[in-house]
N, C-alpha and C positions, 0 to 999 in steps of 0.2 A: 639441296638447299641446307644451309647451316641452321642451327638452332636460333642464332641471332637474327638471321634474315626471316625465319618463320615467325618469330615474335614481332618483328617490325611489320611484316605483312598482316599479321592478325590484329595489331594494335588499333588501326583505324576502325575496324569493325567492332572491337571491344569497347572503345571509348563511348560511342553513342549509346550502347546498351547499358554501360555503367551509369552514364549520365541520366538515362531514362529511369533507371532504378532509383537514383538519388532523388529525382524529381517526384517520382511516385511516393517514396517514403516521406518526403517533405510535405506533399499534398495530403497524404493520409494523416499525418501528424496534425496538420493545421485543421483538417476536418474534425478529427477526434476532439481537439481542444475546443473547437467551436461548438461541437455537439454537447460536450460536458457542460459548457456554460448555458446553453439553451435548455437542455433537459433539467439542469439544476434550477433554472429560473422559472420554467413553465410546466415542468412535469412532462410525462410522455404524451398525454392527450393534448396539452396546450402548446407543445413544441411545434415549430414550423420548419420544414426542410429549407424553405426559401431563406429563412433567417439564419439557419446554420451555414448555408452557402455564403450569405453576405458576410457573416462573421469570419468565415474562412478565407474570404477574398477570392472566391472562384465562382464561375457561372453555375447556376443550379443544374444545368444539363451535364456539366462536367462532374458534379458530385455523384450523380448516378452511375458514372463510370467506375467509381470506387466502392460505392455502397448502393445496394438495390433499392432501399427505401428507408423510411423512418424507423421501422422496427429493427432493421439490420444495423442501423446506426446506433440505436439504443442498446442493442445487445453487444455491439462492439465496445461501447463505453464501459459497460458492466464487465465484460470479459477482460478488458485491458487492466482495469484496476484490480480485479480479483487475481489475475496472473501476477501482477506486481506484488500484491500483499502476500499471496500464498507461496510464491517462490522463496521468500525470505525465511519460511519455516524449514527450508532444507538444512539450515545450520543446526537444527535440533536433532542430533543423532546420538546414539548410545555412546560413541567414542568421543563426542565433543566435551569441552569443558562447560559444565552447566551454567555457571555464572556468565561466562563470556558469550555463550550461545543466546541466552535469554536477553542479555543486555543488547547484543547486536540486533536481535529481532525487534525489541522495543524502539531502539534508535531508528531503524529503518521504517517502522510504522509511523513514527513522528515525521520522518523525512517525507514520506508520501503524503501525509496530511498537509505538509507545507507545500509540496510540489504539485499535488493534484487535489486541491480542496473541493473543486466542483464535482469531480468524479466521485469522491467520497459522499457528497450530498446526494448524487443520483442514486448511488447504492443504498443509502439510508432511506430515501423515499421509496425505493423499490421494496425494501423489506417492510417498512411501516405500512405499506398498502397491500401486504399479504404475499409479496414475492411471486406475483403471477408469472413473471418471466423466468425467475431463478429458482422457484420452488423445488423442482426435481433435482437441480444441481445441488442445492443446499442439503437436501435430504440424503443424497447419495455421495457425490464426489467430496463435498466439503466435510460431511460427517466422517467419511472414511479417512480423510487426511487428518482431521483432528483426533480421531481414534488412534491413528498410527503415532502421531506426535505425543499424545497423552500416554501411550505405552512407554515411550522413551522417558518421559518425566517420572512415571511411576517406577521405572527401573532405577533412576537416580535416587528416588526417595527410599527404595528398599535397601540401597547400599549406603544410605546416610549422606548422600552428596547434595541433598537439598531438603528443606523442611517439608513435612507432610502436609498436603493440601489437595483439593480436588483439581486436577489439571485442566479440566474443561472450564471450570469457573475461573481459573487463572487466565485462560484465553479470552473469556468473556470480559474480564476486567481489563486486560491489555487492549482489546479492541475498543472498548468504551472509552478508556482513558486517552488513547491516542487519537481516535477519530473525532472526539468531541471538539478538538481544536479546529477541525474543518467543518463538521456538520453544524456545530453551534458556535461558530466564530463570533456572531453578533453578541451572544450572551457572554462569551469569554471576554471580548473587548469591553463590554459594558461594566463587568465586574472588576476588571483590571484598570478601568479608567483610561484606556488608550484608544486612539483612532484606528490603529491597524496593528496586526501582529507581525512585527518585523523580525529580522533574523535574530536580534538580541532576545526578543520575547520568546521565540521558538527555542532558542538555545537554553534559556532558563527553564522553560517548561519541560524540555526534554530531560534535563538533569534531574528535575524534581520527580518526573514520572519514572525514570530509571531507578532513582533511589527508593521510591515507594515499592516498585515491583521487586527489586533485589531484597529489600527488607522483608517483604512478605514471603519470599522464597528462602529466607534464612541465610543469604549470602553476605559476605563482607562487601561493603560498598562505600562510595564517597557520598556523604550527605551534604546538601547545600543549605547553608543558613546565612541569609543576608549577604550573599556573594562570597562567603568564606567556605572553604571546603575542609572537612575533617573526616578521617578514616573511621568507619564504624566496624565493629566486629560482629559477625553473625553468630548463631548458636553453635555450640560444639557439635561434633558428630553424634554424640550420645543424645544431646538435647534435640537435634533435628529428627531423630528417629523415635522420640517418645510420643 
């Protein structure tokens, strides 16, 4: 049998498997998005699996094929948003350009607030209510990751590559500044006097938050003033280490 004929013979069996994989991923995505909305609206106790299934457009019995129950769904929503957020810290490495790495991290955090606002709200509610589900994870895995990234920032500070500051509080500031556009969207819209946060609003907000963070870190950056951009200079290497 030739390689070509082997591929042809295998193709019919592979196609259904690939199609099933795509259907499964599509259904899981729909269920997660529906679960984000329901948990953000009602909290864990008030959320109903039947409503999640309705939002996802699938029978409730089918939902249990993908997730065992409400707690499994809740944990999946939390795990998904944490995975997205924390994966972006991989850019913060000793060999990275400090300004570029931190800017990219901030931009991606704003992107996720725009893309997954309901998941961000679910996470915020979980933490506000004592992190009963995530407590052990926050105290171990998250702390270890932040400690590791903080050591990178401290290395940059020692060599004068960024201004001296407490790296952990920098992370707190970035998390608060970026996630507020999702968690407190109603407040943001009220103060800005807009009905919704569209792409233009998020673009402007992103540029402002990036400028604020870069300024705090002592990096050159582009400041936004009434739609005009101007290049700002950060502190000198000597100033950054004082």
